[in-house]
Structure formats: C-alpha cells, structure tokens
Biopython code that builds the backbone (N, CA, C, O; Angstrom):
import numpy as np
from Bio.PDB.StructureBuilder import StructureBuilder

atoms = [
    (1, "MET", "N", (-1.616, 0.113, -4.792)),
    (1, "MET", "CA", (-0.279, 0.372, -5.204)),
    (1, "MET", "C", (-0.205, 1.834, -5.637)),
    (1, "MET", "O", (-1.128, 2.349, -6.268)),
    (2, "HIS", "N", (0.881, 2.487, -5.299)),
    (2, "HIS", "CA", (1.055, 3.898, -5.640)),
    (2, "HIS", "C", (2.456, 4.097, -6.185)),
    (2, "HIS", "O", (3.431, 3.637, -5.591)),
    (3, "ARG", "N", (2.555, 4.771, -7.294)),
    (3, "ARG", "CA", (3.862, 5.032, -7.890)),
    (3, "ARG", "C", (3.935, 6.500, -8.280)),
    (3, "ARG", "O", (3.027, 7.030, -8.920)),
    (4, "VAL", "N", (5.011, 7.143, -7.894)),
    (4, "VAL", "CA", (5.230, 8.542, -8.241)),
    (4, "VAL", "C", (6.449, 8.609, -9.139)),
    (4, "VAL", "O", (7.493, 8.039, -8.823)),
    (5, "VAL", "N", (6.318, 9.302, -10.254)),
    (5, "VAL", "CA", (7.456, 9.471, -11.159)),
    (5, "VAL", "C", (7.704, 10.955, -11.366)),
    (5, "VAL", "O", (6.792, 11.778, -11.286)),
    (6, "GLN", "N", (8.946, 11.268, -11.630)),
    (6, "GLN", "CA", (9.336, 12.657, -11.859)),
    (6, "GLN", "C", (8.868, 13.071, -13.254)),
    (6, "GLN", "O", (9.102, 12.341, -14.217)),
    (7, "PRO", "N", (8.218, 14.219, -13.379)),
    (7, "PRO", "CA", (7.785, 14.676, -14.701)),
    (7, "PRO", "C", (8.974, 14.840, -15.645)),
    (7, "PRO", "O", (10.062, 15.228, -15.221)),
    (8, "VAL", "N", (8.761, 14.544, -16.912)),
    (8, "VAL", "CA", (9.820, 14.651, -17.914)),
    (8, "VAL", "C", (10.375, 16.070, -17.963)),
    (8, "VAL", "O", (11.567, 16.256, -18.209)),
    (9, "SER", "N", (9.535, 17.069, -17.734)),
    (9, "SER", "CA", (9.980, 18.461, -17.818)),
    (9, "SER", "C", (11.098, 18.775, -16.836)),
    (9, "SER", "O", (11.865, 19.707, -17.081)),
    (10, "THR", "N", (11.227, 18.039, -15.734)),
    (10, "THR", "CA", (12.292, 18.325, -14.776)),
    (10, "THR", "C", (13.653, 17.907, -15.309)),
    (10, "THR", "O", (14.681, 18.309, -14.764)),
    (11, "ASN", "N", (13.671, 17.110, -16.358)),
    (11, "ASN", "CA", (14.935, 16.727, -16.985)),
    (11, "ASN", "C", (15.443, 17.806, -17.937)),
    (11, "ASN", "O", (16.529, 17.679, -18.503)),
    (12, "LEU", "N", (14.662, 18.861, -18.111)),
    (12, "LEU", "CA", (15.021, 19.911, -19.060)),
    (12, "LEU", "C", (15.839, 21.028, -18.425)),
    (12, "LEU", "O", (16.230, 21.970, -19.114)),
    (13, "GLY", "N", (16.098, 20.942, -17.156)),
    (13, "GLY", "CA", (16.883, 21.974, -16.492)),
    (13, "GLY", "C", (16.120, 22.614, -15.355)),
    (13, "GLY", "O", (14.935, 22.354, -15.147)),
    (14, "GLU", "N", (16.833, 23.461, -14.620)),
    (14, "GLU", "CA", (16.249, 24.078, -13.431)),
    (14, "GLU", "C", (15.108, 25.031, -13.746)),
    (14, "GLU", "O", (14.212, 25.208, -12.921)),
    (15, "LYS", "N", (15.121, 25.651, -14.928)),
    (15, "LYS", "CA", (14.120, 26.659, -15.247)),
    (15, "LYS", "C", (12.845, 26.063, -15.835)),
    (15, "LYS", "O", (11.912, 26.797, -16.161)),
    (16, "ALA", "N", (12.798, 24.753, -15.972)),
    (16, "ALA", "CA", (11.606, 24.122, -16.534)),
    (16, "ALA", "C", (10.433, 24.290, -15.570)),
    (16, "ALA", "O", (10.592, 24.166, -14.356)),
    (17, "LEU", "N", (9.275, 24.568, -16.115)),
    (17, "LEU", "CA", (8.073, 24.746, -15.318)),
    (17, "LEU", "C", (7.369, 23.399, -15.190)),
    (17, "LEU", "O", (7.103, 22.727, -16.187)),
    (18, "ILE", "N", (7.074, 23.019, -13.969)),
    (18, "ILE", "CA", (6.367, 21.760, -13.731)),
    (18, "ILE", "C", (4.909, 22.092, -13.472)),
    (18, "ILE", "O", (4.589, 22.881, -12.584)),
    (19, "GLN", "N", (4.029, 21.484, -14.254)),
    (19, "GLN", "CA", (2.604, 21.731, -14.076)),
    (19, "GLN", "C", (2.125, 21.181, -12.746)),
    (19, "GLN", "O", (2.629, 20.176, -12.245)),
    (20, "GLU", "N", (1.139, 21.864, -12.189)),
    (20, "GLU", "CA", (0.519, 21.403, -10.957)),
    (20, "GLU", "C", (-0.154, 20.057, -11.213)),
    (20, "GLU", "O", (-0.774, 19.849, -12.256)),
    (21, "ARG", "N", (-0.021, 19.145, -10.242)),
    (21, "ARG", "CA", (-0.644, 17.828, -10.384)),
    (21, "ARG", "C", (-1.519, 17.552, -9.174)),
    (21, "ARG", "O", (-1.282, 18.078, -8.086)),
    (22, "TRP", "N", (-2.514, 16.734, -9.373)),
    (22, "TRP", "CA", (-3.424, 16.346, -8.307)),
    (22, "TRP", "C", (-3.387, 14.837, -8.141)),
    (22, "TRP", "O", (-3.257, 14.097, -9.116)),
    (23, "SER", "N", (-3.502, 14.389, -6.907)),
    (23, "SER", "CA", (-3.633, 12.965, -6.620)),
    (23, "SER", "C", (-5.032, 12.721, -6.082)),
    (23, "SER", "O", (-5.527, 13.478, -5.246)),
    (24, "VAL", "N", (-5.658, 11.677, -6.559)),
    (24, "VAL", "CA", (-6.997, 11.335, -6.106)),
    (24, "VAL", "C", (-6.973, 9.898, -5.599)),
    (24, "VAL", "O", (-6.724, 8.977, -6.376)),
    (25, "PRO", "N", (-7.230, 9.690, -4.303)),
    (25, "PRO", "CA", (-7.233, 8.316, -3.788)),
    (25, "PRO", "C", (-8.538, 7.602, -4.135)),
    (25, "PRO", "O", (-9.611, 8.205, -4.139)),
    (26, "TYR", "N", (-8.426, 6.352, -4.415)),
    (26, "TYR", "CA", (-9.586, 5.488, -4.604)),
    (26, "TYR", "C", (-9.514, 4.429, -3.521)),
    (26, "TYR", "O", (-8.599, 3.606, -3.516)),
    (27, "LEU", "N", (-10.459, 4.442, -2.616)),
    (27, "LEU", "CA", (-10.469, 3.493, -1.513)),
    (27, "LEU", "C", (-11.391, 2.339, -1.877)),
    (27, "LEU", "O", (-12.582, 2.525, -2.127)),
    (28, "LEU", "N", (-10.821, 1.160, -1.901)),
    (28, "LEU", "CA", (-11.568, -0.025, -2.300)),
    (28, "LEU", "C", (-11.477, -1.082, -1.217)),
    (28, "LEU", "O", (-10.595, -1.036, -0.359)),
    (29, "LYS", "N", (-12.375, -2.010, -1.262)),
    (29, "LYS", "CA", (-12.354, -3.119, -0.320)),
    (29, "LYS", "C", (-12.408, -4.402, -1.139)),
    (29, "LYS", "O", (-13.263, -4.560, -2.011)),
    (30, "ALA", "N", (-11.494, -5.308, -0.850)),
    (30, "ALA", "CA", (-11.433, -6.566, -1.589)),
    (30, "ALA", "C", (-12.580, -7.487, -1.189)),
    (30, "ALA", "O", (-13.132, -7.385, -0.094)),
    (31, "ARG", "N", (-12.924, -8.391, -2.111)),
    (31, "ARG", "CA", (-13.871, -9.449, -1.748)),
    (31, "ARG", "C", (-13.300, -10.206, -0.560)),
    (31, "ARG", "O", (-12.082, -10.342, -0.439)),
    (32, "ARG", "N", (-14.150, -10.690, 0.301)),
    (32, "ARG", "CA", (-13.684, -11.374, 1.514)),
    (32, "ARG", "C", (-12.839, -12.601, 1.206)),
    (32, "ARG", "O", (-11.932, -12.933, 1.969)),
    (33, "ASP", "N", (-13.127, -13.279, 0.096)),
    (33, "ASP", "CA", (-12.396, -14.500, -0.226)),
    (33, "ASP", "C", (-11.186, -14.248, -1.131)),
    (33, "ASP", "O", (-10.464, -15.187, -1.466)),
    (34, "ALA", "N", (-10.958, -13.000, -1.528)),
    (34, "ALA", "CA", (-9.801, -12.679, -2.377)),
    (34, "ALA", "C", (-8.514, -12.851, -1.575)),
    (34, "ALA", "O", (-8.455, -12.511, -0.393)),
    (35, "LEU", "N", (-7.490, -13.383, -2.231)),
    (35, "LEU", "CA", (-6.214, -13.560, -1.539)),
    (35, "LEU", "C", (-5.431, -12.258, -1.529)),
    (35, "LEU", "O", (-5.333, -11.573, -2.547)),
    (36, "VAL", "N", (-4.877, -11.923, -0.375)),
    (36, "VAL", "CA", (-4.042, -10.742, -0.202)),
    (36, "VAL", "C", (-2.618, -11.239, -0.016)),
    (36, "VAL", "O", (-2.340, -12.029, 0.887)),
    (37, "GLY", "N", (-1.727, -10.778, -0.865)),
    (37, "GLY", "CA", (-0.337, -11.213, -0.762)),
    (37, "GLY", "C", (0.530, -10.455, -1.745)),
    (37, "GLY", "O", (0.080, -9.522, -2.411)),
    (38, "ALA", "N", (1.764, -10.867, -1.822)),
    (38, "ALA", "CA", (2.720, -10.221, -2.722)),
    (38, "ALA", "C", (2.326, -10.480, -4.173)),
    (38, "ALA", "O", (1.871, -11.571, -4.514)),
    (39, "LEU", "N", (2.504, -9.475, -5.018)),
    (39, "LEU", "CA", (2.257, -9.650, -6.442)),
    (39, "LEU", "C", (3.338, -10.558, -7.021)),
    (39, "LEU", "O", (4.517, -10.384, -6.714)),
    (40, "PRO", "N", (2.953, -11.525, -7.855)),
    (40, "PRO", "CA", (3.911, -12.503, -8.372)),
    (40, "PRO", "C", (5.127, -11.879, -9.054)),
    (40, "PRO", "O", (6.228, -12.423, -8.964)),
    (41, "GLU", "N", (4.945, -10.756, -9.728)),
    (41, "GLU", "CA", (6.076, -10.142, -10.436)),
    (41, "GLU", "C", (7.136, -9.580, -9.492)),
    (41, "GLU", "O", (8.236, -9.242, -9.929)),
    (42, "PHE", "N", (6.814, -9.476, -8.205)),
    (42, "PHE", "CA", (7.784, -8.980, -7.230)),
    (42, "PHE", "C", (8.398, -10.089, -6.378)),
    (42, "PHE", "O", (9.210, -9.817, -5.494)),
    (43, "VAL", "N", (8.013, -11.331, -6.642)),
    (43, "VAL", "CA", (8.537, -12.474, -5.892)),
    (43, "VAL", "C", (9.465, -13.263, -6.804)),
    (43, "VAL", "O", (9.068, -13.684, -7.890)),
    (44, "THR", "N", (10.692, -13.459, -6.363)),
    (44, "THR", "CA", (11.681, -14.226, -7.123)),
    (44, "THR", "C", (12.381, -15.184, -6.170)),
    (44, "THR", "O", (12.240, -15.057, -4.953)),
    (45, "PRO", "N", (13.138, -16.146, -6.708)),
    (45, "PRO", "CA", (13.918, -17.010, -5.811)),
    (45, "PRO", "C", (14.890, -16.208, -4.941)),
    (45, "PRO", "O", (15.169, -16.589, -3.805)),
    (46, "GLN", "N", (15.403, -15.099, -5.477)),
    (46, "GLN", "CA", (16.334, -14.267, -4.721)),
    (46, "GLN", "C", (15.610, -13.385, -3.699)),
    (46, "GLN", "O", (16.162, -13.063, -2.647)),
    (47, "VAL", "N", (14.381, -13.000, -4.015)),
    (47, "VAL", "CA", (13.584, -12.143, -3.127)),
    (47, "VAL", "C", (12.224, -12.818, -2.899)),
    (47, "VAL", "O", (11.246, -12.482, -3.566)),
    (48, "PRO", "N", (12.164, -13.766, -1.963)),
    (48, "PRO", "CA", (10.886, -14.446, -1.716)),
    (48, "PRO", "C", (9.903, -13.528, -0.986)),
    (48, "PRO", "O", (10.289, -12.509, -0.414)),
    (49, "SER", "N", (8.651, -13.905, -1.020)),
    (49, "SER", "CA", (7.624, -13.142, -0.310)),
    (49, "SER", "C", (7.897, -13.197, 1.190)),
    (49, "SER", "O", (8.231, -14.252, 1.730)),
    (50, "ALA", "N", (7.756, -12.075, 1.846)),
    (50, "ALA", "CA", (7.992, -12.012, 3.293)),
    (50, "ALA", "C", (6.806, -12.574, 4.080)),
    (50, "ALA", "O", (6.950, -12.918, 5.253)),
    (51, "TYR", "N", (5.630, -12.671, 3.438)),
    (51, "TYR", "CA", (4.418, -13.116, 4.123)),
    (51, "TYR", "C", (3.664, -14.104, 3.243)),
    (51, "TYR", "O", (3.776, -14.068, 2.018)),
    (52, "ASP", "N", (2.902, -14.976, 3.870)),
    (52, "ASP", "CA", (2.022, -15.882, 3.136)),
    (52, "ASP", "C", (0.796, -15.108, 2.672)),
    (52, "ASP", "O", (0.401, -14.122, 3.294)),
    (53, "SER", "N", (0.195, -15.562, 1.574)),
    (53, "SER", "CA", (-1.065, -14.977, 1.125)),
    (53, "SER", "C", (-2.181, -15.447, 2.049)),
    (53, "SER", "O", (-2.204, -16.602, 2.473)),
    (54, "ILE", "N", (-3.117, -14.530, 2.359)),
    (54, "ILE", "CA", (-4.247, -14.881, 3.224)),
    (54, "ILE", "C", (-5.516, -14.269, 2.633)),
    (54, "ILE", "O", (-5.437, -13.308, 1.868)),
    (55, "PRO", "N", (-6.690, -14.816, 2.978)),
    (55, "PRO", "CA", (-7.938, -14.216, 2.505)),
    (55, "PRO", "C", (-8.086, -12.780, 3.030)),
    (55, "PRO", "O", (-7.643, -12.461, 4.134)),
    (56, "ALA", "N", (-8.709, -11.933, 2.225)),
    (56, "ALA", "CA", (-8.873, -10.521, 2.586)),
    (56, "ALA", "C", (-9.612, -10.353, 3.911)),
    (56, "ALA", "O", (-9.283, -9.458, 4.690)),
    (57, "LEU", "N", (-10.600, -11.195, 4.174)),
    (57, "LEU", "CA", (-11.335, -11.082, 5.437)),
    (57, "LEU", "C", (-10.410, -11.333, 6.623)),
    (57, "LEU", "O", (-10.477, -10.614, 7.620)),
    (58, "ASP", "N", (-9.547, -12.344, 6.527)),
    (58, "ASP", "CA", (-8.603, -12.615, 7.613)),
    (58, "ASP", "C", (-7.654, -11.434, 7.814)),
    (58, "ASP", "O", (-7.334, -11.071, 8.946)),
    (59, "PHE", "N", (-7.207, -10.839, 6.704)),
    (59, "PHE", "CA", (-6.312, -9.681, 6.786)),
    (59, "PHE", "C", (-7.017, -8.512, 7.470)),
    (59, "PHE", "O", (-6.443, -7.851, 8.336)),
    (60, "GLN", "N", (-8.264, -8.264, 7.074)),
    (60, "GLN", "CA", (-9.026, -7.163, 7.672)),
    (60, "GLN", "C", (-9.227, -7.391, 9.169)),
    (60, "GLN", "O", (-9.051, -6.469, 9.966)),
    (61, "LEU", "N", (-9.594, -8.608, 9.551)),
    (61, "LEU", "CA", (-9.803, -8.906, 10.970)),
    (61, "LEU", "C", (-8.505, -8.763, 11.755)),
    (61, "LEU", "O", (-8.505, -8.271, 12.884)),
    (62, "MET", "N", (-7.399, -9.193, 11.153)),
    (62, "MET", "CA", (-6.097, -9.068, 11.808)),
    (62, "MET", "C", (-5.752, -7.590, 12.023)),
    (62, "MET", "O", (-5.302, -7.205, 13.103)),
    (63, "ARG", "N", (-5.964, -6.765, 10.992)),
    (63, "ARG", "CA", (-5.670, -5.336, 11.106)),
    (63, "ARG", "C", (-6.559, -4.673, 12.151)),
    (63, "ARG", "O", (-6.088, -3.839, 12.925)),
    (64, "GLN", "N", (-7.837, -5.036, 12.182)),
    (64, "GLN", "CA", (-8.744, -4.457, 13.177)),
    (64, "GLN", "C", (-8.301, -4.837, 14.583)),
    (64, "GLN", "O", (-8.321, -4.006, 15.490)),
    (65, "HIS", "N", (-7.905, -6.077, 14.760)),
    (65, "HIS", "CA", (-7.459, -6.536, 16.077)),
    (65, "HIS", "C", (-6.203, -5.776, 16.502)),
    (65, "HIS", "O", (-6.091, -5.356, 17.653)),
    (66, "GLN", "N", (-5.258, -5.599, 15.574)),
    (66, "GLN", "CA", (-4.037, -4.854, 15.890)),
    (66, "GLN", "C", (-4.375, -3.413, 16.223)),
    (66, "GLN", "O", (-3.825, -2.844, 17.166)),
    (67, "GLY", "N", (-5.274, -2.822, 15.455)),
    (67, "GLY", "CA", (-5.672, -1.440, 15.708)),
    (67, "GLY", "C", (-6.332, -1.287, 17.057)),
    (67, "GLY", "O", (-6.085, -0.312, 17.768)),
    (68, "ASN", "N", (-7.178, -2.251, 17.420)),
    (68, "ASN", "CA", (-7.835, -2.191, 18.725)),
    (68, "ASN", "C", (-6.815, -2.293, 19.846)),
    (68, "ASN", "O", (-6.930, -1.597, 20.855)),
    (69, "LYS", "N", (-5.809, -3.162, 19.677)),
    (69, "LYS", "CA", (-4.780, -3.292, 20.709)),
    (69, "LYS", "C", (-4.011, -1.983, 20.853)),
    (69, "LYS", "O", (-3.739, -1.542, 21.970)),
    (70, "LEU", "N", (-3.658, -1.355, 19.721)),
    (70, "LEU", "CA", (-2.929, -0.085, 19.784)),
    (70, "LEU", "C", (-3.781, 0.995, 20.435)),
    (70, "LEU", "O", (-3.290, 1.781, 21.245)),
    (71, "PHE", "N", (-5.065, 1.030, 20.074)),
    (71, "PHE", "CA", (-5.974, 2.014, 20.652)),
    (71, "PHE", "C", (-6.057, 1.829, 22.163)),
    (71, "PHE", "O", (-5.955, 2.793, 22.922)),
    (72, "LEU", "N", (-6.243, 0.576, 22.592)),
    (72, "LEU", "CA", (-6.361, 0.314, 24.027)),
    (72, "LEU", "C", (-5.071, 0.658, 24.763)),
    (72, "LEU", "O", (-5.120, 1.162, 25.885)),
    (73, "GLN", "N", (-3.922, 0.396, 24.152)),
    (73, "GLN", "CA", (-2.642, 0.730, 24.784)),
    (73, "GLN", "C", (-2.501, 2.240, 24.953)),
    (73, "GLN", "O", (-1.978, 2.712, 25.962)),
    (74, "GLN", "N", (-2.970, 2.991, 23.963)),
    (74, "GLN", "CA", (-2.834, 4.447, 24.021)),
    (74, "GLN", "C", (-3.778, 5.078, 25.033)),
    (74, "GLN", "O", (-3.423, 6.055, 25.693)),
    (75, "TYR", "N", (-4.975, 4.525, 25.156)),
    (75, "TYR", "CA", (-6.004, 5.215, 25.927)),
    (75, "TYR", "C", (-6.423, 4.498, 27.201)),
    (75, "TYR", "O", (-7.403, 4.893, 27.832)),
    (76, "THR", "N", (-5.709, 3.462, 27.586)),
    (76, "THR", "CA", (-6.015, 2.776, 28.840)),
    (76, "THR", "C", (-5.064, 3.282, 29.914)),
    (76, "THR", "O", (-3.848, 3.248, 29.727)),
    (77, "PRO", "N", (-5.606, 3.754, 31.046)),
    (77, "PRO", "CA", (-4.719, 4.280, 32.099)),
    (77, "PRO", "C", (-3.908, 3.189, 32.770)),
    (77, "PRO", "O", (-3.120, 3.472, 33.673)),
]
sb = StructureBuilder()
sb.init_structure("model")
sb.init_model(0)
sb.init_chain("A")
sb.init_seg("    ")
for serial, (resi, resn, name, xyz) in enumerate(atoms, 1):
    if name == "N":
        sb.init_residue(resn, " ", resi, " ")
    sb.init_atom(name, np.array(xyz, "f"), 0.0, 1.0, " ", f" {name:<3s}", serial, name[0])
structure = sb.get_structure()
C-alpha cells in the first residue's frame, strides 16, 4: 500500500519551502498460504470487494501466467 500526502508547509502559501523527500520501496513476498484480497476496512455493503481472496501462491502463479502470455504476444512473430 502506498499513500502520498501533501506536506503541511504547502498550506502556508506559495512561498513556502517544501523540503526534499525520498521514497524507499520495500519489496516483500507473502507467505504462500497467506490470503491476498481486499483489506476489510475498504469493503462495505455499499462497496463490496471486486475480487475473491486467494492464496498468495495462486496469485503469484496467475500473475506469472499473465505475464508470460503478454510476453509471448509481444515477441512472437
């Protein structure tokens, strides 16, 4: 999950100086049996989850298969 917020200093006017910021990615891999799905706090009766939760291994295999299909489509004459 990634969230970007506007620094408070930008609310002080156009002449406010915004300090330089750095973003550092952390790449992680879920346990194979961990469920991948919508976070409960974002699922409501009005806004249901668009996808079912699935094990992380199934998600990874699905993504690899999709990536392979895209790769083959791009590079197959």
